[in-house]
C-alpha positions as CSV (number, residue, x, y, z in Angstrom):
1,M,0.1,0.0,0.1
2,E,2.7,2.3,0.7
3,A,4.2,2.1,-2.4
4,A,1.1,3.1,-4.0
5,K,1.3,6.6,-2.0
6,T,3.2,8.5,-4.4
7,L,3.3,12.2,-6.1
8,S,5.0,10.7,-9.2
9,K,1.9,11.2,-11.3
10,P,1.4,14.3,-12.9
11,L,-0.9,17.0,-11.9
12,K,-2.7,20.3,-12.8
13,R,-0.3,23.0,-13.3
14,I,-0.8,26.5,-12.4
15,N,0.3,28.2,-15.6
16,V,0.9,31.6,-14.4
17,L,3.6,30.3,-12.3
18,D,5.5,28.7,-14.8
19,A,5.3,31.8,-17.2
20,L,6.4,34.0,-14.3
21,R,9.4,31.7,-13.8
22,G,10.1,31.9,-17.5
23,F,10.1,35.7,-17.1
24,A,12.5,35.5,-14.2
25,L,14.9,33.4,-16.5
26,L,14.8,36.4,-18.9
27,G,16.3,38.6,-16.3
28,V,18.7,36.0,-15.2
29,V,20.2,35.4,-18.7
30,L,20.6,39.2,-19.6
31,I,22.4,40.0,-16.4
32,H,24.4,36.9,-16.8
33,M,25.5,38.2,-20.3
34,L,26.5,41.5,-19.1
35,Q,28.4,39.8,-16.2
36,H,30.0,37.7,-19.0
37,F,28.7,34.5,-16.8
38,G,31.2,35.2,-14.1
39,I,33.9,33.9,-16.3
40,Y,37.2,36.3,-16.8
41,S,38.5,36.4,-20.4
42,R,41.0,38.5,-22.4
43,A,39.5,40.0,-25.8
44,G,41.9,39.5,-28.8
45,E,40.5,43.1,-29.5
46,Q,38.3,45.6,-27.9
47,A,35.1,45.9,-30.0
48,F,34.4,49.5,-31.5
49,P,31.1,50.9,-29.7
50,W,28.3,50.8,-31.7
51,F,26.8,53.7,-30.2
52,P,28.1,54.7,-26.4
53,P,24.9,56.2,-25.1
54,L,23.2,53.2,-26.0
55,D,25.7,50.9,-24.1
56,E,25.4,53.4,-21.1
57,T,21.8,52.7,-21.1
58,V,21.9,48.7,-21.4
59,H,24.3,49.1,-18.5
60,W,22.3,51.2,-16.5
61,I,19.3,49.0,-17.1
62,G,21.5,46.1,-16.1
63,Q,22.4,47.5,-12.8
64,H,19.3,49.3,-11.9
65,I,16.5,47.1,-13.3
66,I,17.6,43.7,-13.5
67,M,20.4,42.8,-11.6
68,G,18.9,41.1,-8.2
69,R,15.6,41.7,-9.0
70,F,14.6,39.0,-11.5
71,I,16.6,36.4,-9.2
72,N,14.4,37.3,-6.3
73,I,11.5,36.3,-8.1
74,F,13.2,32.8,-8.9
75,A,14.0,32.6,-5.1
76,F,10.3,33.4,-4.2
77,L,8.8,30.7,-6.3
78,F,11.3,28.1,-4.9
79,G,9.7,28.7,-1.4
80,L,6.1,28.8,-3.1
81,S,6.8,25.5,-4.8
82,F,8.4,23.9,-1.9
83,F,4.8,24.2,0.0
84,I,2.7,23.3,-3.0
85,Q,5.0,20.1,-3.1
86,M,4.6,19.2,0.6
87,D,0.9,20.4,0.5
88,S,0.0,18.0,-2.4
89,A,1.8,15.3,-0.5
90,S,0.0,15.8,2.8
91,R,-3.4,15.6,1.0
92,K,-2.6,12.4,-0.4
93,G,-1.5,11.2,3.2
94,V,2.1,11.3,1.8
95,D,5.2,12.2,4.1
96,F,7.2,13.7,1.7
97,R,10.1,15.0,3.7
98,G,12.5,12.3,3.2
99,R,11.9,12.4,-0.3
100,F,12.4,16.1,-0.9
101,A,15.6,16.2,1.1
102,W,17.1,13.3,-1.3
103,R,15.6,15.5,-4.0
104,M,17.6,18.5,-2.6
105,V,20.7,16.1,-2.5
106,I,20.1,15.5,-6.1
107,L,19.9,19.4,-7.0
108,F,23.0,20.1,-4.9
109,V,25.2,17.6,-6.6
110,M,24.0,19.2,-10.1
111,G,24.8,22.6,-8.8
112,V,28.2,21.5,-7.8
113,L,28.8,19.8,-11.0
114,A,27.7,23.1,-13.0
115,H,30.0,25.1,-11.2
116,S,32.7,23.6,-13.2
117,F,31.6,25.5,-16.0
118,Y,29.3,28.2,-14.5
119,P,30.4,29.9,-11.3
120,L,27.6,32.1,-11.1
121,E,25.2,28.8,-10.8
122,I,23.1,29.4,-8.0
123,I,21.1,25.8,-7.3
124,S,23.5,24.2,-5.1
125,V,22.7,27.1,-2.6
126,Y,19.2,26.7,-3.2
127,A,19.4,22.9,-2.3
128,V,21.1,23.7,1.0
129,F,18.1,26.2,1.6
130,G,15.6,23.8,0.7
131,L,16.8,21.3,3.2
132,I,16.4,24.2,5.7
133,M,13.1,24.7,4.6
134,I,11.6,21.3,5.9
135,P,11.8,21.9,9.7
136,L,10.2,24.9,8.9
137,Y,7.5,23.7,7.1
138,K,4.8,23.7,9.8
139,T,6.4,26.9,11.7
140,K,3.5,29.5,12.2
141,N,3.2,32.3,9.5
142,W,4.0,34.9,12.0
143,V,7.1,33.2,12.9
144,L,8.3,32.8,9.2
145,L,7.5,36.5,8.6
146,L,9.6,37.4,11.7
147,L,12.4,35.5,10.5
148,S,12.3,36.8,7.0
149,G,12.3,40.4,8.4
150,L,15.3,39.8,10.6
151,L,17.1,38.3,7.3
152,L,16.5,41.5,5.4
153,V,17.4,44.0,7.8
154,G,20.5,42.1,8.0
155,V,20.9,40.6,11.5
156,P,23.5,38.4,10.3
157,R,25.4,40.7,8.7
158,T,25.3,42.9,11.9
159,I,26.3,39.8,14.0
160,Q,29.5,39.3,11.6
161,A,30.0,43.1,11.8
162,T,30.0,43.1,15.6
163,I,32.6,40.1,15.7
164,N,34.9,41.7,12.9
165,N,35.1,45.3,14.6
166,H,35.4,43.4,18.0
167,A,38.4,41.6,16.8
168,L,40.2,44.9,15.6
169,G,39.5,46.4,18.7
170,N,37.5,49.2,17.3
171,P,40.0,51.5,16.0
172,P,38.6,55.3,15.7
173,V,39.1,55.5,12.1
174,E,37.1,54.0,9.8
175,Q,38.8,52.6,6.5
176,V,36.6,51.9,3.5
177,D,39.2,52.2,0.6
178,R,41.0,49.1,0.3
179,S,42.3,50.1,-3.3
180,S,46.0,50.9,-2.1
181,Q,46.0,47.1,-0.4
182,E,45.0,45.2,-3.6
183,V,47.9,43.1,-4.6
184,A,48.5,42.2,-8.3
185,E,48.0,38.4,-9.0
186,G,49.9,36.7,-11.6
187,T,47.7,35.7,-14.7
188,P,45.9,32.3,-13.9
189,E,46.8,29.3,-15.5
190,H,43.3,28.9,-17.1
191,I,44.2,31.9,-19.1
192,V,47.9,31.2,-19.9
193,N,46.8,27.7,-20.9
194,P,43.0,27.6,-21.8
195,S,40.9,24.5,-21.5
196,F,38.0,23.5,-19.9
197,F,40.1,21.5,-17.4
198,N,41.9,24.4,-16.3
199,T,39.0,26.7,-16.0
200,A,37.1,23.9,-14.0
201,K,40.0,23.5,-11.7
202,H,40.2,27.5,-11.2
203,N,36.3,27.5,-10.7
204,Y,36.5,25.3,-7.8
205,N,39.7,26.1,-6.3
206,Q,39.2,29.8,-6.9
207,R,35.8,30.5,-7.3
208,Y,33.7,28.5,-5.0
209,M,35.0,30.3,-1.8
210,G,34.0,33.5,-3.4
211,K,30.5,31.9,-4.0
212,L,30.4,31.1,-0.4
213,N,31.7,34.7,0.9
214,Y,29.1,36.3,-1.4
215,Q,26.2,34.2,0.0
216,F,27.0,33.8,3.7
217,G,29.4,36.7,4.3
218,M,28.8,40.3,5.1
219,V,27.3,40.9,1.6
220,G,24.8,38.3,2.7
221,R,23.0,37.7,-0.6
222,G,21.9,34.2,0.6
223,Y,20.3,35.7,3.5
224,V,17.9,37.5,1.2
225,T,17.3,34.4,-0.7
226,L,16.2,32.3,2.3
227,A,14.1,35.4,3.4
228,L,12.4,34.9,-0.3
229,F,12.0,31.5,0.3
230,L,10.1,32.0,3.8
231,M,7.8,34.5,1.8
232,G,7.0,31.9,-0.9
233,L,6.0,29.2,1.9
234,V,3.7,31.9,3.6
235,V,1.5,33.0,0.3
236,G,1.5,29.4,-0.8
237,R,-0.4,28.8,2.5
238,L,-2.5,31.7,1.8
239,R,-3.5,30.4,-1.4
240,F,-2.6,33.4,-2.9
241,F,-2.1,31.8,-6.6
242,E,-5.2,29.7,-6.4
243,S,-7.4,32.8,-6.4
244,L,-6.0,34.9,-8.7
245,Q,-8.6,35.3,-11.2
246,V,-11.2,36.3,-8.3
247,H,-9.0,39.0,-6.9
248,K,-7.8,41.1,-9.8
249,R,-8.2,44.4,-8.0
250,R,-6.4,42.9,-4.8
251,N,-3.6,42.2,-7.4
252,L,-3.4,45.6,-8.8
253,L,-3.4,47.1,-5.2
254,L,-0.6,44.8,-4.4
255,F,1.3,46.1,-7.5
256,F,0.8,49.8,-6.1
257,G,1.8,48.9,-2.6
258,F,5.2,47.4,-3.6
259,L,5.8,50.5,-5.6
260,L,5.0,52.8,-2.9
261,G,7.4,50.7,-0.6
262,L,10.2,50.9,-3.5
263,L,9.7,54.5,-3.7
264,L,9.8,54.9,0.2
265,T,12.8,52.7,0.5
266,L,14.8,54.7,-2.1
267,L,13.7,58.1,-0.4
268,V,15.0,57.0,2.9
269,Q,18.4,55.8,0.9
270,S,18.8,59.0,-0.4
271,M,19.1,60.7,3.0
272,F,22.0,58.5,3.7
273,P,25.5,59.9,2.8
274,S,27.1,57.8,-0.2
275,V,29.0,54.8,1.1
276,E,30.6,51.9,-0.8
277,T,28.9,48.9,0.3
278,R,31.2,46.8,-1.8
279,M,33.8,46.8,1.0
280,L,31.6,44.2,2.6
281,F,33.1,41.7,0.1
282,N,36.3,41.6,1.9
283,P,36.3,43.9,5.1
284,A,39.2,42.4,7.0
285,G,41.0,45.2,8.4
286,N,38.4,47.8,8.2
287,V,35.8,48.6,10.5
288,V,32.4,47.9,9.5
289,S,30.2,51.1,10.5
290,A,26.3,51.4,11.3
291,R,26.0,53.4,8.5
292,I,27.1,50.8,5.9
293,L,25.0,48.1,7.6
294,A,21.9,50.7,7.4
295,V,22.6,51.3,3.5
296,K,23.0,47.5,2.8
297,A,20.1,46.6,4.5
298,L,18.2,49.3,2.6
299,E,19.6,48.3,-0.6
300,D,18.2,44.6,-0.1
301,I,15.0,45.9,0.9
302,E,14.8,47.9,-2.0
303,L,15.5,45.0,-4.4
304,V,12.7,42.7,-2.7
305,F,10.2,45.7,-3.2
306,F,11.1,46.0,-6.6
307,S,11.0,42.3,-7.3
308,G,7.7,42.5,-6.0
309,A,6.4,45.0,-8.2
310,L,7.6,43.3,-11.2
311,M,5.9,40.3,-10.1
312,M,2.8,41.8,-9.7
313,A,3.0,43.9,-12.9
314,F,3.5,40.5,-14.7
315,I,0.4,38.9,-13.0
316,V,-1.7,41.9,-13.7
317,L,-0.6,42.0,-17.4
318,Y,-0.9,38.2,-17.4
319,Q,-4.6,38.4,-16.6
320,T,-5.7,40.7,-19.2
321,T,-6.8,39.1,-22.8
322,V,-3.8,40.6,-24.7
323,G,-1.3,40.3,-22.2
324,G,-2.2,37.0,-21.4
325,S,-2.1,35.7,-24.7
326,V,1.2,36.9,-25.2
327,L,3.0,36.2,-21.7
328,K,1.7,32.5,-21.9
329,I,4.1,31.7,-24.3
330,L,6.7,31.6,-21.5
331,S,4.9,29.0,-19.7
332,P,6.9,26.3,-21.7
333,Y,10.4,27.8,-20.9
334,G,9.3,27.8,-17.3
335,R,8.1,24.2,-17.0
336,M,11.7,23.3,-18.5
337,G,13.5,26.1,-16.1
338,L,16.1,23.6,-14.5
339,T,17.2,22.5,-18.4
340,N,16.8,26.3,-19.7
341,Y,18.7,27.6,-16.6
342,L,21.7,25.2,-16.9
343,M,21.6,25.4,-20.7
344,Q,22.0,29.2,-20.5
345,G,25.1,28.6,-18.0
346,S,26.4,26.0,-20.7
347,V,26.1,28.7,-23.4
348,G,27.6,31.2,-21.4
349,C,30.6,28.7,-20.7
350,F,31.4,28.6,-24.4
351,L,30.9,32.3,-25.2
352,F,33.1,33.6,-22.8
353,S,35.8,30.9,-21.8
354,M,39.2,31.5,-23.5
355,W,39.3,27.9,-24.8
356,A,35.9,28.6,-27.0
357,F,35.0,31.9,-27.8
358,G,36.3,34.3,-24.9
359,P,38.7,36.2,-27.2
360,F,35.7,37.3,-29.2
361,F,33.0,37.9,-26.9
362,G,35.4,39.0,-24.0
363,G,35.5,42.4,-25.4
364,A,31.9,42.7,-26.9
365,N,30.3,45.9,-25.8
366,P,26.9,45.9,-23.4
367,T,24.4,46.1,-26.4
368,K,25.8,43.3,-28.3
369,L,25.9,41.0,-25.1
370,F,22.4,42.2,-24.3
371,L,21.3,41.5,-28.2
372,V,22.9,37.9,-27.8
373,G,21.2,37.2,-24.3
374,I,17.8,37.9,-25.9
375,L,18.8,35.7,-28.8
376,I,19.6,33.0,-26.7
377,Y,16.2,33.3,-24.7
378,T,14.1,33.5,-27.8
379,V,15.8,30.2,-29.0
380,Q,15.2,28.7,-25.7
381,I,11.4,29.4,-25.8
382,L,11.1,27.8,-29.5
383,L,13.1,24.7,-28.3
384,S,10.9,24.4,-24.9
385,R,7.6,24.6,-27.2
386,Y,8.7,21.9,-29.3
387,W,9.9,19.9,-26.7
388,L,6.9,20.0,-24.6
389,R,4.8,19.0,-27.5
390,H,6.5,15.4,-27.4
391,F,7.4,15.2,-23.9
392,L,6.3,15.3,-20.4
393,Y,9.0,17.1,-18.9
394,G,12.6,18.8,-20.2
395,P,15.5,16.3,-20.1
396,L,17.0,17.4,-16.9
397,E,13.5,17.5,-15.3
398,W,13.0,14.2,-16.2
399,L,16.4,13.1,-14.7
400,W,15.9,14.8,-11.6
401,R,12.4,13.1,-11.2
402,S,13.8,9.6,-12.1
403,L,16.4,10.0,-9.8
404,T,14.1,11.2,-6.8
405,Y,12.0,8.1,-7.4
406,L,14.9,5.9,-8.1
407,R,13.3,4.5,-11.2
408,I,12.7,5.5,-14.9
409,Q,9.7,7.9,-15.3
410,A,7.5,8.4,-18.4
411,F,9.1,10.4,-20.6
412,R,7.3,10.7,-24.0
413,K,3.7,12.1,-24.0
414,K,2.3,8.8,-25.7
415,E,4.0,6.9,-23.1
416,H,1.9,8.4,-20.4
417,G,-1.5,8.2,-22.5
418,E,-1.4,11.9,-22.9
419,S,-3.0,13.5,-25.8
420,K,-1.3,16.1,-28.0
421,G,-0.9,19.5,-26.6
422,K,-2.4,18.2,-22.8
423,Q,-0.4,20.0,-20.2
424,S,1.2,17.9,-17.2
425,E,2.7,18.8,-14.3
426,G,5.8,17.2,-12.6
427,L,7.3,17.5,-9.4
428,S,9.8,20.2,-8.9
429,V,10.9,22.5,-6.7
430,L,13.4,25.2,-8.4
431,L,12.5,24.9,-11.9
432,D,9.8,22.5,-13.0
433,R,7.6,22.8,-9.8
434,N,4.2,24.2,-8.8
435,Q,2.2,21.1,-8.0
């Protein structure tokens, strides 16, 4: 009887979540293109600017519209999908905690392997937070929201800063400019002798510690992510996405609410003198002032409000006749989120690695990189639509699913008795997940 209690059968999907996930991945590929996917390369020659003001505009869009905003939506959807998955299991009398933990182990391994070619991958960190979510599943909403608030205002960062300052003996002068302390390093081996092996070695030996510092050091990007996971869990409990169609006015009010919160946060930020929060990447030898902590907390809160406004604007537009007919084309992309996310990283590896096309794309101007990012995204949309006409899941979604249940899952639609065009849902948490 226990073997019959399984969540391996496809369930009905919430299409707007798939489309929203696809929308979030648009921002991910565009900002990663502008960041060269975190891959350092030396250009054979610097590209001649097409139109410098356009390059400046694209750079500004990347910094002030995309970076940190779209990935926040991605993180929120993870927490929401965690609830949907656990709730679906509970309704069937299945304790899914153990299976979910194993699922996160698989995701972590995928992420670590992806780091060999894609140092900006985030799924290994998501997997760790996914495990943390398991004991928090039944925690009361007010406790989850309190934890989210403490994470967003930078409590972990404040604790680390206090320890750092205490170790310095609290010298009276704050040192922020570390430029004079920077030491030029020799050219890395993966640049001198380009090869995939040398690149992977560099990513594991040098880049992974940098990732951990960015996520769990004083920058604390990971704590913002965990806060969004918890918010997604709370929103899932409120059945928010199950009643979208009957609460259109509420959705519009939420959009304006997030927009107002964003404007107020920007207003408060403007009252603070300018500080360089990038010193939080490596504050050793410097006092971390309360001013820097406050500004960084405001930056994180601003990003969350911005992401909320983007998400609600997407939902409001999706609910219109014209907007819905256009945005629904993103649903297949979102259903194959894991495959498309890692495909982005694979393409980025070839574009910017010195052993591939790095000498050419390493010197490309922002406008060209932005357009290439849109091209990659467009091709992925077409591939996703074609793939899901014939298969139940994306290839990596199917692999993840099969490893989760330790048995081969149905793959082709005809194997599952599906008629052409019928939508299905698979278990997932990060990228194929909203059951």
